[in-house]
Backbone as CSV, one residue per row, in Angstrom:
resi,resn,N_x,N_y,N_z,CA_x,CA_y,CA_z,C_x,C_y,C_z
1,MET,63.582,-78.433,30.456,63.838,-78.707,29.001,63.988,-79.736,29.224
2,LYS,63.442,-80.450,27.737,63.710,-82.048,27.732,64.923,-82.247,26.762
3,PHE,65.202,-83.435,26.499,66.385,-83.753,26.118,65.794,-84.650,25.382
4,ARG,66.199,-84.780,23.231,65.338,-86.091,23.059,66.601,-86.791,22.371
5,ARG,66.888,-87.782,22.416,68.133,-88.836,21.526,68.089,-88.889,20.730
6,SER,68.593,-88.857,19.937,68.699,-89.523,18.903,68.631,-90.659,18.552
7,GLN,67.821,-90.856,17.785,68.272,-92.706,17.722,68.241,-93.062,16.592
8,PRO,69.800,-94.075,16.674,69.671,-94.350,15.196,69.226,-95.130,14.099
9,GLU,68.965,-94.091,12.709,67.803,-94.849,11.921,68.091,-96.330,11.326
10,PHE,67.895,-97.376,11.429,67.705,-98.521,11.177,67.208,-99.234,10.043
11,LYS,68.126,-99.596,9.021,67.684,-99.882,7.673,66.649,-101.470,7.916
12,GLU,66.053,-101.258,7.216,64.965,-102.873,6.344,66.165,-103.970,6.247
13,PRO,65.928,-104.739,6.845,66.252,-106.177,6.097,66.431,-106.227,5.007
14,VAL,65.718,-105.802,4.554,65.828,-105.843,2.969,67.366,-105.084,1.918
15,ASP,67.380,-103.974,2.728,68.446,-103.020,2.577,70.027,-103.398,3.302
16,VAL,69.801,-104.077,4.585,70.739,-104.652,4.900,71.807,-105.743,4.239
17,LEU,70.769,-106.821,3.717,71.342,-107.591,2.542,71.895,-107.334,1.631
18,SER,71.222,-105.989,1.350,71.139,-105.711,0.020,72.826,-104.909,0.089
19,ASP,73.313,-104.652,0.681,74.324,-103.649,1.157,75.932,-104.597,1.104
20,TYR,74.957,-105.862,2.131,75.593,-107.124,2.669,76.306,-107.754,1.173
21,ARG,75.099,-107.869,0.466,75.719,-108.831,-1.016,76.666,-107.655,-1.683
22,LYS,76.323,-106.469,-1.823,77.569,-105.679,-2.544,78.657,-105.881,-1.955
23,HIS,78.690,-105.697,-0.599,80.314,-106.001,-0.333,80.441,-107.256,-0.168
24,LEU,79.441,-108.346,-0.461,80.386,-109.639,-0.995,80.300,-109.694,-2.548
25,GLN,79.805,-109.241,-3.291,80.817,-109.381,-4.734,81.909,-108.274,-4.621
26,THR,82.622,-107.033,-3.848,83.330,-106.738,-3.891,84.674,-107.023,-3.632
27,ALA,84.344,-107.640,-2.235,85.429,-109.207,-1.911,85.573,-110.031,-2.752
28,GLU,84.543,-110.375,-3.500,85.157,-111.535,-4.408,85.549,-110.905,-5.540
29,GLN,85.877,-109.838,-6.358,86.458,-109.477,-7.387,87.702,-109.165,-7.012
30,LYS,87.989,-108.780,-5.307,89.204,-108.910,-4.947,90.400,-109.532,-4.726
31,SER,89.621,-110.554,-4.629,90.407,-111.779,-4.185,90.936,-112.511,-5.294
32,GLN,89.707,-112.042,-6.005,89.552,-112.882,-7.533,91.027,-112.517,-8.321
33,GLU,90.940,-111.102,-8.316,92.270,-109.884,-8.622,93.557,-110.728,-7.623
34,ASP,93.330,-110.552,-7.106,94.735,-111.001,-5.713,94.597,-112.367,-6.516
35,PHE,94.355,-113.898,-6.769,94.899,-114.925,-6.929,95.163,-115.048,-8.166
36,ASP,94.701,-114.021,-9.107,94.984,-114.125,-10.714,96.430,-113.053,-10.348
37,LYS,96.642,-112.157,-9.710,98.327,-112.213,-9.818,99.167,-112.172,-8.924
38,THR,98.524,-113.564,-8.001,99.849,-114.313,-7.504,99.938,-115.636,-8.395
39,VAL,99.052,-116.035,-8.907,99.523,-116.957,-10.198,100.610,-116.962,-10.899
40,LEU,99.955,-115.382,-11.366,100.904,-114.279,-12.387,101.991,-114.766,-11.295
41,SER,102.552,-113.765,-10.720,103.863,-113.693,-9.918,104.491,-114.826,-9.745
42,LEU,104.137,-115.917,-9.785,104.694,-117.144,-8.350,105.221,-118.051,-9.893
43,SER,104.379,-117.535,-11.197,104.770,-118.297,-12.168,106.129,-118.173,-13.032
44,GLY,106.079,-116.643,-13.373,106.413,-115.792,-13.655,108.070,-116.054,-12.511
45,GLY,107.960,-115.935,-11.447,108.948,-116.194,-10.536,109.865,-117.507,-10.945
46,ALA,108.801,-118.554,-11.120,109.515,-120.023,-10.987,110.151,-120.485,-12.151
47,LEU,109.913,-119.415,-13.166,110.524,-119.373,-14.572,111.831,-119.355,-14.281
48,GLY,112.071,-117.743,-14.021,112.798,-117.360,-13.592,114.362,-117.713,-12.787
49,ILE,113.043,-118.288,-11.532,114.678,-119.017,-10.650,114.966,-120.442,-11.177
50,SER,113.448,-120.952,-12.070,114.788,-122.031,-12.350,115.796,-121.983,-13.591
51,PHE,115.910,-121.132,-14.497,116.948,-120.377,-14.695,118.021,-120.342,-13.705
52,VAL,118.064,-119.556,-12.970,119.009,-119.087,-12.236,119.375,-120.910,-11.295
53,PHE,118.618,-121.564,-11.641,119.515,-123.113,-10.180,119.981,-123.981,-11.589
54,LEU,119.203,-123.555,-13.017,120.508,-124.522,-14.127,122.454,-124.208,-14.394
55,LYS,121.458,-122.845,-14.030,122.848,-122.453,-14.557,123.834,-122.076,-13.191
56,ASP,123.229,-121.679,-12.312,124.387,-121.733,-11.147,124.699,-122.810,-9.837
57,VAL,123.076,-123.522,-10.046,122.854,-124.670,-9.215,124.274,-126.055,-10.311
58,ILE,123.640,-126.048,-11.431,123.591,-127.394,-12.221,125.082,-127.332,-12.636
59,GLY,125.519,-125.685,-13.674,126.622,-125.622,-14.173,126.984,-126.402,-14.859
60,PRO,128.037,-126.773,-14.571,129.012,-127.339,-16.497,128.407,-128.804,-16.365
61,ASN,127.958,-129.058,-15.335,127.597,-130.667,-15.228,126.493,-131.010,-16.155
62,PRO,126.004,-132.231,-16.410,125.067,-132.614,-17.567,124.043,-132.787,-16.602
63,VAL,123.052,-132.270,-17.496,121.584,-132.102,-16.880,121.121,-133.431,-16.546
64,VAL,120.445,-133.651,-15.533,119.685,-135.171,-15.397,117.918,-135.123,-15.230
65,ASP,117.577,-135.835,-16.828,115.936,-135.879,-16.728,115.637,-133.982,-16.894
66,PRO,116.449,-133.616,-18.233,115.673,-132.674,-18.416,114.173,-132.183,-18.922
67,GLY,113.738,-133.369,-19.291,112.193,-133.469,-19.591,111.556,-133.093,-18.312
68,LEU,112.286,-132.896,-17.357,111.275,-132.199,-16.458,111.727,-130.818,-16.153
69,LEU,112.362,-130.408,-16.361,113.107,-129.013,-16.639,111.947,-128.580,-17.463
70,PHE,111.759,-129.328,-18.774,111.073,-128.880,-19.802,109.510,-128.480,-19.963
71,ALA,109.682,-129.310,-19.086,107.801,-129.809,-18.101,106.933,-128.714,-17.549
72,ALA,107.884,-128.666,-16.357,107.815,-127.439,-15.582,107.819,-125.946,-16.513
73,TRP,108.722,-125.504,-17.142,108.534,-124.817,-18.120,107.305,-124.444,-18.702
74,VAL,107.363,-125.304,-19.732,106.156,-125.837,-20.658,104.703,-125.235,-19.227
75,ALA,104.346,-126.131,-18.122,103.480,-125.836,-16.926,103.422,-124.363,-16.726
76,TRP,104.235,-123.545,-16.380,104.485,-122.338,-15.815,104.453,-121.354,-16.820
77,GLY,104.998,-121.558,-18.601,104.358,-120.912,-19.505,103.324,-120.583,-19.376
78,SER,102.444,-122.171,-19.550,101.008,-122.149,-19.647,99.968,-122.095,-18.407
79,SER,100.344,-121.820,-16.953,100.255,-121.292,-16.577,99.510,-119.376,-16.824
80,THR,100.875,-118.906,-17.183,100.930,-117.824,-17.119,99.987,-117.381,-18.121
81,PHE,99.633,-117.873,-19.458,99.438,-117.664,-20.677,97.492,-117.724,-19.665
82,CYS,97.118,-118.968,-19.424,95.514,-118.873,-19.038,95.232,-118.033,-17.762
83,VAL,96.180,-117.414,-16.576,95.804,-116.188,-16.067,95.432,-114.838,-17.028
84,LEU,96.876,-114.895,-17.990,96.296,-113.264,-18.694,95.297,-113.409,-20.102
85,ALA,94.624,-114.485,-20.323,93.452,-115.333,-20.645,92.394,-114.836,-19.817
86,SER,92.380,-115.209,-18.590,90.967,-114.851,-17.732,90.696,-113.563,-17.679
87,TYR,91.754,-113.008,-17.467,91.651,-111.785,-17.468,91.154,-110.890,-19.132
88,TYR,91.771,-111.123,-19.494,90.507,-110.922,-21.861,89.040,-111.722,-21.277
89,ALA,89.176,-112.625,-20.550,87.954,-113.182,-20.729,86.772,-112.822,-19.683
90,SER,87.910,-111.927,-18.352,86.741,-111.213,-17.237,86.120,-110.455,-18.209
91,HIS,87.092,-109.608,-18.909,86.576,-108.340,-19.189,85.825,-108.468,-20.581
92,LEU,85.412,-109.709,-21.330,84.363,-109.583,-22.101,83.346,-110.154,-21.451
93,ALA,83.302,-110.824,-20.174,81.815,-110.912,-18.992,81.458,-109.709,-19.126
94,LEU,82.284,-108.893,-18.003,82.250,-107.399,-18.132,81.121,-106.713,-18.625
95,ARG,81.539,-106.568,-19.987,81.513,-106.072,-21.444,79.738,-106.938,-21.587
96,ARG,79.733,-108.104,-21.600,78.233,-109.087,-22.129,77.790,-108.866,-20.700
97,ALA,77.952,-108.713,-19.462,76.926,-108.183,-18.605,76.547,-106.842,-18.828
98,ILE,77.357,-106.127,-18.784,76.733,-104.841,-19.460,75.688,-104.619,-20.450
99,ARG,75.883,-104.848,-21.533,75.111,-105.649,-22.889,73.282,-105.905,-22.569
100,GLN,74.210,-107.107,-21.726,72.668,-108.053,-21.002,71.917,-106.846,-20.277
101,ILE,72.258,-105.593,-19.656,71.786,-104.678,-18.977,70.651,-104.034,-19.654
102,ASP,71.452,-103.308,-20.592,71.443,-102.687,-21.819,70.295,-102.701,-22.097
103,GLU,70.047,-103.938,-22.958,69.397,-104.536,-23.688,67.861,-105.731,-22.732
104,GLY,68.244,-105.143,-21.176,67.313,-105.748,-20.313,67.007,-107.538,-20.356
105,THR,67.716,-107.777,-21.000,68.040,-109.649,-20.882,69.033,-110.312,-19.852
106,ILE,69.576,-109.500,-18.945,70.315,-109.920,-17.700,69.276,-110.890,-16.432
107,ARG,67.876,-110.697,-16.702,67.322,-111.671,-15.296,67.017,-113.101,-16.248
108,ASN,67.072,-112.946,-17.702,66.519,-113.907,-18.218,67.841,-115.217,-18.842
109,GLN,69.273,-114.634,-18.652,70.560,-115.091,-19.323,71.315,-114.999,-17.939
110,LYS,72.125,-115.770,-18.634,73.392,-115.704,-17.253,74.254,-114.689,-17.259
111,PRO,74.605,-114.105,-16.506,75.049,-112.736,-16.275,76.710,-112.897,-16.955
112,GLY,77.108,-112.003,-18.428,78.205,-112.736,-18.348,78.706,-113.236,-19.683
113,GLY,77.247,-114.863,-20.017,77.527,-115.141,-20.581,78.494,-116.504,-20.464
114,VAL,79.104,-117.128,-21.738,79.777,-118.094,-22.214,81.343,-117.358,-21.101
115,PHE,81.467,-115.960,-21.129,82.551,-116.012,-20.918,83.161,-116.220,-19.020
116,ARG,82.160,-115.734,-18.621,82.231,-115.785,-17.627,82.636,-117.348,-16.838
117,ASN,82.199,-118.636,-17.625,82.908,-119.721,-17.118,83.897,-120.224,-18.137
118,PHE,84.621,-119.485,-19.436,85.896,-119.159,-19.634,86.898,-119.070,-18.641
119,THR,85.898,-117.738,-17.764,86.626,-117.222,-17.018,87.556,-117.924,-15.844
120,ALA,85.858,-118.720,-14.996,85.976,-119.937,-14.395,87.261,-121.022,-14.269
121,ILE,87.059,-121.180,-16.014,88.046,-122.507,-16.203,89.493,-121.863,-16.734
122,LEU,89.772,-120.734,-17.136,91.306,-120.774,-16.826,91.762,-120.344,-16.126
123,ASN,91.301,-119.336,-15.038,91.524,-119.523,-13.667,91.789,-120.980,-12.532
124,ALA,90.851,-121.824,-12.780,91.207,-122.779,-12.548,92.827,-123.224,-13.230
125,ALA,92.815,-123.700,-14.561,93.675,-124.466,-15.067,94.743,-123.346,-14.935
126,GLY,95.287,-122.494,-14.893,96.330,-121.417,-14.048,97.154,-122.416,-12.762
127,ALA,96.081,-122.185,-11.821,96.276,-122.385,-10.648,96.841,-124.545,-11.007
128,VAL,96.139,-124.482,-11.338,96.511,-126.215,-11.784,97.847,-125.989,-12.357
129,LEU,98.097,-125.784,-13.379,99.626,-125.359,-14.110,100.483,-125.382,-13.438
130,PHE,100.479,-123.835,-12.639,101.461,-123.793,-11.654,101.938,-124.770,-10.543
131,LEU,101.111,-125.486,-10.643,101.613,-126.638,-9.796,102.342,-127.757,-10.143
132,VAL,101.665,-128.147,-11.304,102.349,-129.334,-11.847,103.802,-128.286,-12.320
133,GLY,104.013,-127.417,-12.240,105.044,-127.140,-12.779,106.276,-127.326,-11.636
134,VAL,105.481,-126.440,-10.303,106.629,-126.999,-8.839,106.848,-128.569,-8.796
135,PHE,105.730,-129.376,-9.192,105.872,-130.844,-8.917,107.035,-131.424,-10.048
136,ALA,107.049,-130.754,-11.226,107.997,-130.988,-12.126,108.830,-130.722,-11.766
137,ILE,109.445,-129.305,-11.066,110.593,-128.545,-10.748,111.761,-129.427,-9.989
138,VAL,110.266,-129.701,-8.712,110.785,-130.685,-7.388,111.308,-132.044,-7.873
139,LEU,111.263,-132.517,-8.466,111.453,-134.136,-9.711,112.655,-133.914,-10.152
140,PHE,112.721,-133.148,-10.666,114.077,-132.502,-11.439,115.130,-131.768,-10.636
141,ALA,114.971,-131.355,-9.579,115.861,-130.450,-8.886,116.583,-131.895,-8.267
142,ASN,115.598,-132.546,-7.680,116.392,-134.240,-6.875,116.443,-135.333,-7.336
143,ALA,116.952,-134.782,-8.774,117.674,-135.715,-9.879,118.448,-135.065,-9.973
144,ASN,119.198,-133.549,-10.074,120.023,-133.124,-10.270,120.791,-132.832,-9.306
145,LEU,120.229,-132.896,-7.932,121.066,-132.858,-6.536,121.431,-133.736,-5.673
146,LYS,120.837,-135.175,-6.439,121.537,-136.598,-6.061,122.775,-136.659,-6.971
147,THR,123.111,-136.049,-8.107,123.851,-136.081,-8.386,125.488,-134.919,-8.579
148,LYS,124.892,-134.145,-7.862,125.874,-133.311,-7.710,126.623,-133.336,-7.409
149,GLY,127.062,-134.106,-5.970,127.870,-134.083,-5.736,128.465,-135.856,-6.155
150,GLU,128.387,-136.727,-7.154,129.384,-137.498,-7.965,129.447,-137.505,-8.942
151,PRO,131.481,-137.413,-9.079,131.474,-136.900,-10.851,130.436,-137.437,-11.890
152,SER,130.430,-136.908,-12.725,129.180,-136.997,-14.229,129.897,-138.308,-14.520
153,ALA,129.357,-139.129,-15.564,129.654,-140.335,-16.175,130.645,-139.838,-17.276
154,LYS,130.283,-138.353,-17.625,131.164,-137.614,-18.868,132.807,-138.025,-18.362
155,PHE,132.838,-137.666,-17.015,134.047,-137.474,-15.978,134.604,-138.732,-15.415
156,LYS,133.802,-139.319,-15.290,134.502,-141.107,-14.721,134.780,-141.892,-15.908
157,ALA,134.349,-141.545,-17.359,135.018,-143.068,-18.468,136.428,-141.787,-18.694
158,PRO,137.185,-140.897,-18.761,138.083,-140.850,-19.126,139.217,-141.554,-17.959
159,ALA,138.803,-141.064,-16.487,138.992,-141.255,-15.643,139.517,-142.616,-15.726
160,ALA,138.051,-143.409,-15.470,138.112,-145.036,-15.778,139.101,-146.066,-16.633
161,SER,139.099,-145.249,-17.976,139.977,-145.264,-19.203,141.543,-145.346,-19.169
162,SER,141.901,-144.131,-18.702,143.213,-144.340,-17.906,143.811,-144.896,-17.052
163,SER,143.551,-144.920,-16.186,143.431,-146.199,-15.289,143.549,-147.284,-15.214
164,SER,142.375,-147.428,-16.314,142.565,-149.127,-16.821,144.013,-149.899,-17.813
165,ALA,143.888,-148.656,-18.472,145.286,-148.160,-19.644,146.566,-148.494,-19.001
166,ALA,146.546,-147.722,-17.837,148.218,-147.900,-17.059,148.306,-149.025,-16.084
167,ALA,147.316,-149.613,-15.809,147.100,-151.014,-15.481,146.985,-152.203,-16.569
168,SER,146.912,-151.689,-17.713,147.402,-152.943,-19.252,148.349,-153.073,-19.099
169,SER,149.362,-151.561,-18.683,150.740,-151.419,-19.463,151.562,-151.747,-18.232
170,ALA,151.064,-151.555,-17.328,151.913,-152.141,-16.009,151.373,-154.073,-16.299
171,SER,150.732,-154.423,-16.319,150.313,-155.806,-16.237,151.335,-156.672,-17.439
172,ALA,151.016,-155.759,-18.321,152.105,-156.114,-19.793,153.301,-156.520,-19.574
173,PRO,154.416,-155.342,-18.909,155.465,-156.241,-19.153,155.685,-157.931,-17.986
174,ALA,154.997,-157.799,-17.426,155.134,-158.689,-15.924,154.850,-160.113,-17.023
175,SER,153.896,-159.908,-17.366,153.319,-161.492,-18.269,154.416,-161.604,-19.609
176,ALA,154.716,-160.967,-20.304,155.394,-161.176,-21.493,156.447,-160.947,-21.200
177,PRO,157.471,-161.967,-21.981,159.122,-161.983,-21.344,159.805,-160.955,-22.035
178,ALA,160.789,-160.153,-20.567,161.650,-159.275,-21.426,162.458,-158.987,-22.049
179,LYS,162.774,-158.569,-23.460,163.565,-158.264,-23.787,164.776,-158.311,-23.130
180,ARG,165.812,-158.898,-23.509,167.151,-159.009,-22.955,167.845,-158.045,-24.275
181,PRO,169.045,-157.028,-23.844,169.933,-156.725,-25.196,170.994,-157.397,-25.714
182,PRO,171.526,-157.688,-26.950,172.012,-159.035,-27.353,173.370,-158.494,-27.058
183,ASN,173.936,-159.997,-26.504,175.034,-160.839,-25.955,176.373,-159.844,-26.904
184,THR,177.410,-158.760,-26.513,178.069,-158.693,-27.652,179.665,-159.162,-27.380
């Protein structure tokens, strides 16, 4: 009796490439989802950390360069908006692609239409705005941490004016003739 070894069935190269293409598309979609979630999480977390920094690190001291803090907040808020808008644009692009398949126009038109472009632009804008926010908060933190150990101008002024008042009162008797009690 002869045993026959079963040979694995080899797929045609076209089938292999087709499967590989599907794998790449799935990996690309997963990668984009992870990217969007990461930017969204980082932007939201950075907003929260900046509030804690303002409250706990700067505390009652005056804020130096508040425009940088505001710029960071605007950048992170805009980044969050862009990522959320890209989710919606992606949804619209997928709907459009499904409609193009149903209509039989998918091969003649760009899949997803203009919404595909909006998704790409919004994703890039979200990442860039996140980095702008990081840059602004680093500058803000640097400006405020430099002055952390120094007394603020608000607290310097009274100390300087009281010491100069003490100095002027101490020097006043020396320069003015002292009054003597009248002789009786």
